[in-house]
Backbone bond lengths (Angstrom), bond angles and torsions (degrees), N, CA, C in turn:
res aa  C-N    CA-C-N  psi(-1)  N-CA   C-N-CA  omega(-1)  CA-C   N-CA-C  phi
1 X - - - 1.425 - - 1.524 115.28 -
2 X 1.394 111.21 -34.33 1.486 115.25 176.69 1.471 112.37 -59.78
3 X 1.384 116.86 132.40 1.369 124.05 -175.54 1.523 109.18 -154.86
4 X 1.339 119.38 152.30 1.424 121.38 177.93 1.523 111.21 -86.23
5 X 1.295 116.90 137.42 1.462 123.59 176.81 1.548 106.34 -83.13
6 X 1.325 115.36 105.80 1.495 118.97 179.94 1.540 111.52 -79.77
7 X 1.273 115.19 145.98 1.434 120.83 175.76 1.576 109.67 -102.26
8 X 1.336 115.00 119.17 1.482 119.27 -171.95 1.526 108.22 -98.43
9 X 1.369 113.87 144.83 1.417 122.28 177.02 1.480 113.71 -124.29
10 X 1.334 114.07 20.57 1.514 121.11 179.22 1.500 112.68 -81.04
11 X 1.309 114.24 176.15 1.395 121.88 177.69 1.548 114.00 -52.88
12 X 1.349 118.51 128.72 1.392 121.29 -177.92 1.517 112.86 -86.92
13 X 1.313 114.72 54.57 1.491 119.44 174.25 1.505 107.56 -88.12
14 X 1.374 114.18 144.37 1.470 116.38 -176.87 1.488 113.13 -62.86
15 X 1.397 119.97 -32.40 1.435 120.35 174.94 1.483 114.41 -56.75
16 X 1.398 117.75 -39.60 1.425 120.30 177.78 1.476 112.81 -68.50
17 X 1.375 112.48 -43.46 1.459 120.45 179.49 1.515 111.44 -58.99
18 X 1.394 117.03 -44.35 1.416 122.09 179.00 1.551 113.17 -59.18
19 X 1.314 113.22 -37.59 1.458 117.46 178.32 1.524 111.76 -60.60
20 X 1.290 115.29 -47.34 1.522 117.77 176.58 1.415 113.56 -65.73
21 X 1.396 119.62 -37.52 1.514 120.18 176.90 1.528 110.18 -64.36
22 X 1.343 118.47 -35.62 1.435 121.41 174.27 1.502 113.10 -65.01
23 X 1.303 118.69 -36.23 1.428 122.34 -175.28 1.549 112.06 -78.40
24 X 1.297 115.78 -47.01 1.438 121.66 -175.70 1.556 118.89 -120.17
25 X 1.327 112.60 -20.36 1.466 117.00 -178.38 1.498 114.01 94.15
26 X 1.397 117.13 -1.55 1.454 117.93 178.49 1.546 104.72 -160.09
27 X 1.351 113.02 162.65 1.515 119.81 171.80 1.524 108.02 -147.52
28 X 1.304 117.70 138.46 1.461 124.08 177.46 1.576 107.54 -106.97
29 X 1.249 115.22 116.39 1.542 121.37 -175.72 1.614 105.52 -104.76
30 X 1.275 115.53 131.25 1.511 117.17 -171.57 1.489 111.66 -112.00
31 X 1.362 119.94 22.31 1.500 119.99 176.61 1.544 107.11 -96.43
32 X 1.325 113.59 172.48 1.460 124.05 177.84 1.514 107.43 -88.74
33 X 1.313 115.29 100.19 1.453 118.92 -174.57 1.504 113.22 -104.08
34 X 1.309 120.61 -18.50 1.406 121.42 -175.99 1.529 113.97 -155.77
35 X 1.316 115.86 143.97 1.474 121.24 174.33 1.498 112.56 -129.65
36 X 1.351 113.90 0.73 1.538 119.83 -178.70 1.534 108.40 -149.84
37 X 1.276 114.23 164.89 1.470 119.98 176.47 1.545 106.70 -60.28
38 X 1.322 117.88 -46.00 1.442 122.24 -175.16 1.529 111.60 -57.60
39 X 1.344 117.87 -43.84 1.416 121.04 -178.57 1.530 110.48 -70.45
40 X 1.322 116.28 -35.52 1.495 118.20 175.08 1.578 108.83 -63.16
41 X 1.291 117.62 -48.06 1.436 117.92 -176.50 1.541 109.91 -68.08
42 X 1.310 120.85 -33.57 1.430 122.85 177.84 1.536 109.28 -64.34
43 X 1.372 116.69 -39.57 1.480 120.37 178.66 1.528 109.87 -62.56
44 X 1.323 116.82 -42.96 1.462 119.53 177.12 1.526 113.51 -64.06
45 X 1.335 117.37 -38.31 1.390 119.50 172.92 1.452 115.63 -61.59
46 X 1.344 116.04 -40.39 1.484 119.14 178.90 1.459 111.18 -63.52
47 X 1.346 121.94 -19.24 1.420 125.40 179.46 1.502 111.29 -99.42
48 X 1.322 116.30 7.83 1.444 123.03 176.76 1.568 109.50 61.77
49 X 1.284 116.72 43.88 1.423 120.14 174.74 1.513 113.37 -95.62
50 X 1.347 111.65 126.61 1.474 119.28 176.11 1.618 106.34 -86.11
51 X 1.362 116.73 100.98 1.371 118.27 -177.01 1.528 113.02 -66.01
52 X 1.305 120.66 145.77 1.409 125.27 179.35 1.516 111.68 -117.59
53 X 1.260 118.24 157.78 1.484 125.21 178.91 1.516 108.69 -93.87
54 X 1.410 112.83 159.31 1.422 119.36 -174.46 1.542 106.84 -94.31
55 X 1.314 118.21 54.29 1.415 123.75 178.71 1.490 114.06 -73.49
56 X 1.318 122.41 131.17 1.442 130.73 -174.36 1.575 111.53 68.84
57 X 1.298 116.70 7.29 1.421 120.47 -179.85 1.508 113.69 -66.08
58 X 1.284 117.75 134.77 1.501 121.80 -172.00 1.521 111.29 -85.05
59 X 1.319 119.77 -29.78 1.482 119.38 -174.17 1.494 112.09 -71.90
60 X 1.368 117.72 142.64 1.431 120.87 171.65 1.506 113.26 -69.54
61 X 1.283 119.67 126.32 1.484 119.26 -179.13 1.588 105.66 -160.22
62 X 1.312 118.54 161.39 1.434 123.18 179.36 1.540 108.53 -106.56
63 X 1.373 115.42 138.59 1.381 117.39 174.08 1.544 110.09 -85.73
64 X 1.385 114.31 121.93 1.481 118.49 -171.61 1.571 111.70 -97.26
65 X 1.364 116.06 -25.53 1.410 119.01 177.84 1.525 104.57 -155.10
66 X 1.355 117.14 -169.84 1.455 121.99 179.95 1.578 113.70 -54.40
67 X 1.354 112.14 -30.87 1.476 114.43 -171.40 1.559 114.16 -136.43
68 X 1.328 114.13 4.38 1.486 119.26 -173.28 1.533 108.41 -120.74
69 X 1.363 115.08 134.17 1.446 123.15 -177.80 1.514 109.38 -123.68
70 X 1.351 118.56 161.94 1.465 118.67 164.58 1.481 111.51 -73.93
71 X 1.283 117.28 151.28 1.480 121.11 172.01 1.555 109.49 -58.18
72 X 1.298 117.75 156.36 1.477 120.09 178.22 1.417 114.15 -40.43
73 X 1.362 121.04 129.71 1.404 126.96 -178.86 1.568 115.80 -100.82
74 X 1.305 112.58 50.39 1.492 116.18 170.57 1.489 109.85 -75.67
75 X 1.332 119.51 152.74 1.510 121.24 176.53 1.463 112.11 -49.33
76 X 1.331 114.96 143.31 1.533 120.93 179.03 1.478 111.83 -56.37
77 X 1.283 121.41 -29.07 1.490 121.48 -176.70 1.499 112.17 -77.35
78 X 1.350 119.75 -12.53 1.509 122.89 -173.08 1.569 107.12 -100.55
79 X 1.360 112.39 139.17 1.498 116.30 169.76 1.562 109.11 -84.10
80 X 1.317 115.46 148.15 1.437 123.49 169.45 1.506 109.80 -97.95
81 X 1.379 119.43 116.25 1.513 121.57 -176.73 1.538 106.85 -63.97
82 X 1.339 111.76 156.50 1.490 117.93 -177.88 1.555 107.71 -68.83
83 X 1.304 114.16 138.50 1.492 120.76 -174.46 1.559 105.78 -160.64
84 X 1.319 113.16 164.29 1.472 123.26 169.89 1.505 110.38 -107.85
85 X 1.370 115.92 128.81 1.400 118.88 -169.52 1.532 113.74 -59.82
86 X 1.359 115.52 131.19 1.472 122.92 178.56 1.534 110.25 52.54
87 X 1.336 117.63 33.85 1.503 116.70 177.88 1.513 111.42 -72.92
88 X 1.328 118.64 -10.78 1.483 123.01 177.15 1.582 109.89 -86.60
89 X 1.292 116.37 4.26 1.470 118.74 -177.17 1.533 109.67 -117.58
90 X 1.316 114.97 174.57 1.487 119.32 178.66 1.564 111.67 -93.26
91 X 1.290 116.66 5.68 1.476 121.23 -178.22 1.462 115.69 -133.65
92 X 1.345 114.94 37.85 1.478 119.52 178.30 1.439 112.62 -58.37
93 X 1.362 122.69 131.06 1.438 121.16 -178.47 1.577 113.47 -67.38
94 X 1.188 115.69 146.26 1.483 119.18 179.62 1.526 112.34 -70.13
95 X 1.307 115.20 -40.69 1.537 119.68 -177.45 1.521 111.46 -125.61
96 X 1.338 114.03 148.53 1.476 120.94 173.07 1.551 106.54 -123.00
97 X 1.326 112.08 145.06 1.508 120.67 -176.19 1.543 106.54 -125.73
98 X 1.282 118.30 103.59 1.428 125.61 177.60 1.474 111.58 -98.47
99 X 1.382 118.88 118.20 1.434 123.06 177.99 1.494 113.88 -111.71
100 X 1.303 121.14 125.67 1.468 121.73 -173.46 1.509 109.41 -98.71
101 X 1.320 114.82 114.91 1.444 120.74 175.87 1.462 112.11 -88.36
102 X 1.379 117.10 -41.67 1.405 122.61 176.55 1.521 109.18 -143.08
103 X 1.359 116.80 115.73 1.451 117.89 178.27 1.440 112.79 -74.51
104 X 1.355 118.78 156.51 1.488 121.48 174.81 1.499 110.69 -65.33
105 X 1.331 116.84 150.25 1.459 118.94 178.16 1.529 110.56 -69.02
106 X 1.341 117.27 -36.79 1.467 122.89 176.36 1.510 108.15 -135.99
107 X 1.333 115.06 135.30 1.429 120.24 175.23 1.533 110.79 71.63
108 X 1.338 116.21 -152.69 1.465 121.22 178.16 1.521 112.42 82.10
109 X 1.345 118.15 12.11 1.458 119.08 -179.19 1.582 111.99 -62.85
110 X 1.268 113.44 163.41 1.439 123.99 175.33 1.490 113.45 -112.77
111 X 1.318 121.94 86.04 1.415 121.16 -179.31 1.522 112.21 -64.74
112 X 1.294 114.75 146.00 1.509 123.24 -180.00 1.463 114.61 -128.20
113 X 1.338 116.09 138.43 1.474 118.63 -175.64 1.551 108.23 -141.24
114 X 1.297 116.57 129.52 1.485 123.99 178.86 1.505 109.39 -76.12
115 X 1.320 116.90 112.91 1.451 123.00 -174.17 1.509 114.46 -79.15
116 X 1.407 118.46 -10.34 1.415 120.99 170.96 1.558 108.08 -75.60
117 X 1.319 114.45 -37.25 1.452 123.27 178.39 1.537 108.80 -70.58
118 X 1.315 120.06 -38.94 1.399 126.14 -177.15 1.547 106.82 -60.20
119 X 1.320 119.41 -45.51 1.415 122.82 -172.52 1.534 109.50 -62.41
120 X 1.276 118.85 -30.73 1.489 121.21 179.55 1.500 111.29 -89.71
121 X 1.317 119.36 -25.55 1.515 119.28 -171.36 1.489 114.75 -107.06
122 X 1.271 120.06 -23.63 1.463 122.04 -176.24 1.547 111.55 -61.93
123 X 1.319 118.06 145.09 1.436 120.14 -178.87 1.551 110.05 -56.43
124 X 1.361 113.43 128.66 1.425 120.19 -174.04 1.565 115.02 -56.49
125 X 1.281 117.50 -37.85 1.427 123.33 -175.59 1.566 109.23 -68.19
126 X 1.339 117.08 -20.71 1.470 119.84 179.23 1.527 111.52 -86.33
127 X 1.276 119.07 -38.23 1.482 122.52 -172.42 1.550 114.73 -101.87
128 X 1.361 117.57 -29.23 1.451 120.37 -175.58 1.490 111.91 -54.59
129 X 1.376 119.08 -45.89 1.407 117.52 -179.85 1.525 115.36 -55.97
130 X 1.350 115.17 -34.67 1.500 117.74 175.95 1.490 111.43 -69.51
131 X 1.291 115.89 -36.58 1.481 120.64 179.56 1.574 107.14 -65.99
132 X 1.277 119.61 -39.61 1.419 122.88 -179.64 1.553 115.56 -75.86
133 X 1.351 114.83 -39.69 1.472 117.97 -173.43 1.481 114.30 -110.83
134 X 1.312 119.56 -10.96 1.445 118.42 -174.79 1.486 113.68 72.52
135 X 1.319 117.28 -168.71 1.464 119.54 -178.13 1.594 108.81 -132.76
136 X 1.283 112.55 151.99 1.519 118.38 173.74 1.492 107.28 -123.04
137 X 1.312 115.04 118.67 1.444 121.92 -177.97 1.511 111.98 -95.30
138 X 1.302 119.94 126.87 1.443 126.38 -176.67 1.557 108.94 -114.76
139 X 1.326 115.07 142.58 1.444 118.32 179.25 1.497 111.10 -159.36
140 X 1.379 112.00 138.07 1.479 117.57 176.09 1.568 106.30 -124.94
141 X 1.309 116.12 128.44 1.434 121.77 -172.00 1.534 108.77 -121.86
142 X 1.331 119.11 121.69 1.464 120.55 178.95 1.527 109.42 -71.75
143 X 1.285 114.60 169.40 1.495 119.73 175.62 1.520 112.10 -85.39
144 X 1.366 110.74 -51.10 1.464 117.65 178.69 1.517 109.26 -119.60
145 X 1.383 114.38 -96.32 1.471 116.80 177.13 1.470 111.44 -72.40
146 X 1.377 115.60 -173.68 1.451 119.19 175.10 1.547 110.45 116.31
147 X 1.295 113.81 -172.73 1.416 121.84 -178.66 1.513 115.34 -87.72
148 X 1.313 118.96 122.86 1.459 121.16 178.06 1.533 114.11 90.94
149 X 1.309 115.27 179.58 1.445 124.62 -177.14 1.526 110.35 -70.49
150 X 1.270 118.78 137.61 1.454 122.45 -177.32 1.559 110.82 -74.85
151 X 1.335 114.23 160.04 1.494 114.83 -178.24 1.544 110.11 -72.72
152 X 1.416 121.16 -32.43 1.493 117.02 171.89 1.528 113.09 -59.91
153 X 1.335 118.08 -32.28 1.433 120.38 178.80 1.521 112.06 -75.85
154 X 1.351 114.38 -32.58 1.486 117.73 174.47 1.555 112.89 -63.47
155 X 1.264 113.68 -39.65 1.470 119.54 -170.62 1.560 115.18 -109.38
156 X 1.339 114.81 0.02 1.427 121.92 179.25 1.495 115.54 54.93
157 X 1.324 110.95 36.47 1.538 118.12 -176.98 1.529 104.84 -162.63
158 X 1.380 113.05 156.66 1.471 121.19 175.72 1.553 106.88 -108.02
159 X 1.257 118.49 0.47 1.502 126.61 -177.01 1.573 109.18 -80.54
160 X 1.342 116.45 109.43 1.458 119.71 -178.38 1.503 110.12 -66.28
161 X 1.287 118.18 -31.28 1.466 121.25 -178.76 1.511 111.28 -62.95
162 X 1.357 112.63 -46.55 1.517 119.68 176.84 1.510 110.40 -57.09
163 X 1.395 115.17 -45.03 1.425 119.36 -178.71 1.573 110.68 -62.51
164 X 1.288 115.46 -48.04 1.452 122.97 -179.34 1.602 111.06 -58.14
165 X 1.324 114.05 -41.09 1.444 116.81 177.52 1.518 111.45 -63.60
166 X 1.299 118.78 -42.82 1.480 122.64 177.30 1.531 110.77 -61.32
167 X 1.328 119.12 -43.80 1.430 122.10 -178.13 1.525 112.33 -65.02
168 X 1.357 110.19 -45.53 1.488 116.99 -179.75 1.523 111.39 -58.79
169 X 1.356 111.01 -51.46 1.484 116.72 -178.34 1.570 113.28 -59.57
170 X 1.278 115.60 -26.56 1.552 120.42 -174.83 1.499 112.11 -105.06
171 X 1.366 116.53 14.61 1.448 125.83 173.06 1.536 109.92 54.97
172 X 1.319 116.71 44.83 1.424 122.66 174.80 1.513 110.04 -108.50
173 X 1.328 115.79 122.35 1.416 123.15 177.74 1.501 108.33 -71.83
174 X 1.379 114.88 141.26 1.496 120.29 -175.30 1.470 111.79 -147.77
175 X 1.336 117.06 156.83 1.408 126.10 174.43 1.499 113.31 -147.18
176 X 1.324 116.68 128.00 1.476 121.92 175.88 1.521 107.18 -84.08
177 X 1.306 117.99 132.04 1.470 123.01 -174.19 1.511 109.71 -101.83
178 X 1.355 115.34 164.82 1.521 121.66 -176.72 1.597 108.89 -59.54
179 X 1.274 115.62 -34.02 1.536 117.48 -177.84 1.520 111.86 -85.03
180 X 1.346 116.11 15.69 1.468 124.21 177.57 1.559 113.59 72.12
181 X 1.344 116.36 7.90 1.480 119.54 174.41 1.540 109.95 -77.90
182 X 1.225 114.49 166.47 1.559 123.39 179.26 1.480 110.17 -123.47
183 X 1.306 115.56 124.27 1.439 123.31 175.17 1.515 112.23 -107.93
184 X 1.345 118.32 131.94 1.456 120.07 -178.98 1.533 109.75 -133.24
185 X 1.303 113.73 160.27 1.501 118.50 171.44 1.517 106.90 -156.18
186 X 1.339 117.94 147.03 1.445 118.23 179.08 1.538 108.49 -159.06
187 X 1.312 117.32 154.89 1.446 126.75 -179.49 1.521 109.01 -91.22
188 X 1.332 115.29 141.92 1.494 118.36 173.20 1.557 107.28 -145.73
189 X 1.310 116.52 145.08 1.462 119.61 170.64 1.480 111.49 -73.39
190 X 1.353 117.28 164.68 1.417 120.57 -175.45 1.519 114.27 -96.10
191 X 1.362 114.47 2.42 1.480 118.97 -178.55 1.535 111.21 -136.83
192 X 1.288 116.99 165.64 1.412 121.65 173.31 1.516 105.59 -148.80
193 X 1.352 116.43 142.16 1.491 121.53 172.59 1.497 114.31 -75.02
194 X 1.390 115.60 117.89 1.399 118.25 -175.98 1.583 109.68 -78.98
195 X 1.342 115.03 131.04 1.499 117.37 -172.76 1.499 118.14 -64.20
196 X 1.389 115.30 -25.37 1.486 119.24 -178.75 1.521 110.06 -95.68
197 X 1.361 117.38 -40.73 1.414 120.51 -179.89 1.488 112.82 -74.20
198 X 1.367 116.72 -24.63 1.421 122.72 -177.94 1.551 110.97 57.53
199 X 1.278 115.08 41.27 1.466 123.40 175.40 1.474 111.05 -150.22
200 X 1.357 117.49 160.45 1.491 118.44 -179.75 1.509 109.96 -74.24
201 X 1.313 112.75 148.23 1.450 119.11 176.15 1.566 106.51 -133.06
202 X 1.328 114.54 148.86 1.446 120.06 173.04 1.535 111.21 -56.97
203 X 1.311 116.96 130.83 1.521 119.95 -176.14 1.498 109.37 -148.32
204 X 1.334 117.15 72.05 1.420 121.60 -171.91 1.509 107.17 -153.72
205 X 1.350 116.55 161.21 1.455 122.41 -178.25 1.551 117.44 -129.03
206 X 1.350 117.60 45.49 1.424 117.58 -178.54 1.530 113.28 -68.81
207 X 1.309 117.66 -28.70 1.466 120.72 179.92 1.498 113.73 -66.12
208 X 1.329 117.73 -34.21 1.468 120.36 -176.65 1.557 110.38 -97.49
209 X 1.297 117.58 -26.99 1.472 117.46 176.63 1.457 119.01 -83.04
210 X 1.328 117.15 -22.79 1.533 118.77 -178.07 1.526 107.82 -63.06
211 X 1.253 117.99 136.08 1.485 124.89 -176.01 1.548 107.94 -58.26
212 X 1.297 119.44 -27.78 1.472 120.19 178.96 1.522 114.03 -60.59
213 X 1.313 115.10 -18.17 1.443 118.28 176.22 1.516 111.96 -58.79
214 X 1.293 116.48 -27.46 1.471 122.07 179.12 1.566 113.54 -81.50
215 X 1.305 117.00 4.57 1.473 122.08 178.81 1.477 112.93 66.03
216 X 1.390 116.34 -135.43 1.443 122.24 -174.39 1.557 108.39 -65.46
217 X 1.350 116.15 -34.62 1.480 119.20 176.11 1.518 111.74 -58.86
218 X 1.357 113.73 -41.80 1.460 117.92 179.75 1.557 110.55 -67.25
219 X 1.344 121.60 -39.33 1.417 122.96 177.38 1.516 108.85 -61.07
220 X 1.322 117.64 -44.08 1.486 120.33 -178.26 1.532 108.55 -63.61
221 X 1.289 121.67 -45.08 1.454 125.12 -179.78 1.486 112.30 -61.94
222 X 1.365 117.25 -40.45 1.516 120.37 179.70 1.519 111.88 -67.02
223 X 1.388 114.74 -32.07 1.437 118.41 -179.31 1.505 111.23 -75.70
224 X 1.332 116.95 -26.63 1.406 121.29 -172.20 1.576 114.15 -94.44
225 X 1.328 114.63 -34.14 1.461 119.98 -173.49 1.500 113.78 -120.11
226 X 1.327 116.31 150.54 1.509 119.04 174.64 1.531 109.20 -72.73
227 X 1.248 114.51 164.72 1.477 120.95 -172.99 1.531 110.30 -55.77
228 X 1.348 116.73 -42.20 1.496 118.04 179.94 1.469 117.21 -65.25
229 X 1.368 116.52 -11.19 1.429 119.92 -179.77 1.486 113.58 -105.94
230 X 1.348 116.21 -2.48 1.449 121.43 176.17 1.526 113.79 -71.01
231 X 1.329 121.25 141.08 1.453 122.56 -179.60 1.546 108.70 -56.67
232 X 1.374 116.90 -36.32 1.465 122.08 -179.89 1.483 109.39 -162.63
233 X 1.375 114.79 145.35 1.472 118.27 -179.57 1.556 108.26 -170.48
234 X 1.275 116.83 152.12 1.491 119.39 174.67 1.434 110.08 -133.72
235 X 1.291 117.82 140.91 1.539 126.33 172.98 1.448 108.61 -122.17
236 X 1.354 117.13 173.79 1.436 117.48 167.81 1.534 110.38 -63.13
237 X 1.306 119.90 165.66 1.430 122.97 -172.47 1.537 111.55 -59.06
238 X 1.343 118.64 -30.57 1.408 121.51 -177.59 1.506 113.08 -86.24
239 X 1.337 117.75 6.25 1.426 120.72 177.21 1.535 115.02 96.85
240 X 1.376 111.97 -10.68 1.482 116.77 -176.70 1.536 108.67 -71.97
241 X 1.383 115.30 139.35 1.415 121.86 178.19 1.499 110.13 -65.46
242 X 1.363 113.16 145.91 1.458 121.58 178.79 1.525 106.21 -93.07
243 X 1.370 117.82 128.70 1.479 116.21 -178.64 1.539 109.05 -60.00
244 X 1.339 112.55 132.28 1.449 118.41 -175.64 1.546 113.20 -61.63
245 X 1.314 117.07 -32.88 1.439 121.07 176.20 1.507 114.44 -61.68
246 X 1.330 112.91 -33.17 1.541 117.91 176.80 1.466 110.08 -72.18
247 X 1.303 118.33 -38.51 1.487 121.20 178.41 1.493 110.90 -64.50
248 X 1.342 116.34 -44.46 1.506 121.29 178.86 1.499 109.90 -65.80
249 X 1.302 117.80 -38.45 1.525 117.10 -178.18 1.517 106.91 -71.27
250 X 1.279 119.10 -40.73 1.543 120.54 177.20 1.486 113.09 -58.88
251 X 1.384 117.12 -41.32 1.371 119.00 178.05 1.546 114.20 -60.83
252 X 1.315 112.19 -46.18 1.480 122.20 -179.89 1.557 111.57 -66.76
253 X 1.290 115.56 -42.03 1.426 119.13 179.95 1.516 114.35 -62.23
254 X 1.351 114.12 -40.87 1.461 121.03 176.67 1.488 110.84 -62.39
255 X 1.333 117.24 -43.15 1.444 121.64 -176.22 1.556 109.01 -70.87
256 X 1.290 118.31 -37.20 1.462 122.08 176.03 1.523 113.04 -59.88
257 X 1.288 116.27 -26.18 1.532 117.98 -173.16 1.544 107.06 -112.80
258 X 1.252 118.01 13.32 1.535 117.72 174.48 1.517 112.52 -86.37
259 X 1.255 116.29 163.42 1.492 125.23 173.71 1.527 108.60 -102.73
260 X 1.342 119.42 145.89 1.456 123.76 -174.83 1.569 108.19 -129.52
261 X 1.306 115.19 157.90 1.437 120.82 170.70 1.511 108.10 -153.75
262 X 1.300 113.53 155.87 1.564 122.82 177.00 1.475 108.54 -85.11
263 X 1.314 118.43 124.13 1.402 125.48 176.76 1.531 111.02 -69.15
264 X 1.351 117.17 143.22 1.449 120.69 169.54 1.542 106.49 -125.39
265 X 1.349 111.75 159.74 1.503 116.55 -179.67 1.539 111.28 -57.43
266 X 1.265 117.06 136.74 1.502 125.27 177.36 1.485 113.90 79.19
267 X 1.329 119.37 1.59 1.474 121.67 175.26 1.514 107.77 -61.75
268 X 1.360 115.46 144.34 1.445 122.21 173.60 1.521 108.14 -126.56
269 X 1.320 118.41 116.66 1.448 124.44 176.80 1.513 110.60 -104.36
270 X 1.395 111.67 123.43 1.452 116.99 177.85 1.567 108.40 -110.71
271 X 1.308 114.11 129.12 1.483 117.59 -176.40 1.495 109.99 -123.61
272 X 1.380 117.53 139.87 1.406 124.82 167.29 1.507 104.87 -77.76
273 X 1.291 119.19 98.60 1.476 123.04 -170.90 1.533 112.48 -69.06
274 X 1.359 116.92 -21.35 1.496 117.68 175.38 1.467 111.98 -76.17
275 X 1.259 118.72 -14.66 1.483 121.63 -178.35 1.581 113.55 -114.18
276 X 1.356 116.11 -39.62 1.409 117.61 -172.17 1.557 112.61 -106.87
277 X 1.300 115.59 129.00 1.464 121.06 174.20 1.541 108.44 -88.74
278 X 1.282 115.09 148.24 1.487 122.52 177.36 1.474 111.28 -135.03
279 X 1.317 116.21 160.30 1.474 120.90 178.51 1.562 108.28 -149.65
280 X 1.317 112.49 -156.76 1.532 115.85 176.89 1.536 107.09 -153.82
281 X 1.306 119.44 135.93 1.369 123.12 173.55 1.540 110.81 -86.17
282 X 1.341 116.91 159.77 1.536 117.46 173.91 1.515 107.95 -62.36
283 X 1.420 109.83 156.51 1.430 113.90 -177.10 1.616 107.65 -150.53
284 X 1.330 107.48 167.04 1.503 117.63 175.38 1.477 109.21 -124.42
285 X 1.364 118.66 148.63 1.445 121.02 -179.39 1.519 110.12 92.02
286 X 1.301 116.52 174.75 1.453 121.28 179.75 1.508 111.85 -77.81
287 X 1.308 119.63 135.09 1.489 124.11 -177.62 1.567 105.67 -131.81
288 X 1.296 117.82 118.55 1.431 121.34 -174.50 1.529 107.45 -125.94
289 X 1.339 117.15 108.49 1.425 121.80 178.71 1.533 110.07 -130.07
290 X 1.354 116.39 143.59 1.405 122.88 173.62 1.524 107.68 -104.63
291 X 1.306 115.80 156.90 1.469 122.22 175.91 1.537 110.73 -142.76
292 X 1.335 116.10 135.87 1.471 123.76 169.82 1.494 105.61 -124.87
293 X 1.353 114.25 163.79 1.448 119.37 -178.41 1.542 108.01 -148.12
294 X 1.305 115.21 154.38 1.400 118.29 179.28 1.560 116.78 165.57
295 X 1.275 120.60 -166.71 1.487 125.42 -178.57 1.516 106.83 -128.45
296 X 1.277 112.01 157.69 1.507 122.15 -178.39 1.538 111.58 -98.83
297 X 1.358 114.20 134.64 1.483 118.20 173.84 1.493 110.94 -104.00
298 X 1.352 117.14 9.33 1.433 120.63 -177.56 1.565 110.63 -73.54
């Protein structure tokens, strides 16, 4: 599984990019492709990318333009577990585009893991319960203050009707609470059939959604609040709690088997999000990355 992440300097035609995505699920381009939001968006348009919005997205990030966001803004001291973007939703983007404006001085790597490989190689006792039972994602979103990302930030709107339409359309159970917060839960399978590979791939986020990801703070919250009031949590699909030691071992196993590379200024990483999980290691110094997401019509 261990392999070097090559940096390509060849022509940035989508046909060439697609070839590398089919071979490995990602490609790292080392040319200077963008210095502004407009140039980045123009590049995506030239590749016939239909950009998508980060609706219902859990990670804290800022919207910089109509289709560009900051990379996840977790504290620099925290690692972000390997995951596939919006894999807990019905509209996960096919491709992710990470552009590095300023790499971290130390750390800040983006580990990558092939989730078709994971499905065959991960310890059976860690993933088989997910395959048998599925997952149930739980979330509580405040309106203004409170713990976690607000529901207006999740849905990029203050309109409750728009939010309810999204939730109903996507088979997500929801409840508006007296404090104007919004609680949701929904069931999701642990796999998806990849359209190019024509095989099932792991497509779930227990490592990032489980409250233990928040460390001691997560333990405190779980002891104090019921599941429906936690900012984020995941159980097996039948509502059964996932043993924390299994979650922790799955997180570490994925990281142990991921590939890493050092970012350079102006690098552009393109990921097949349905196949490749990504994360972030802790870092020091300023780290400035943009991200866009979408599907190709080419």
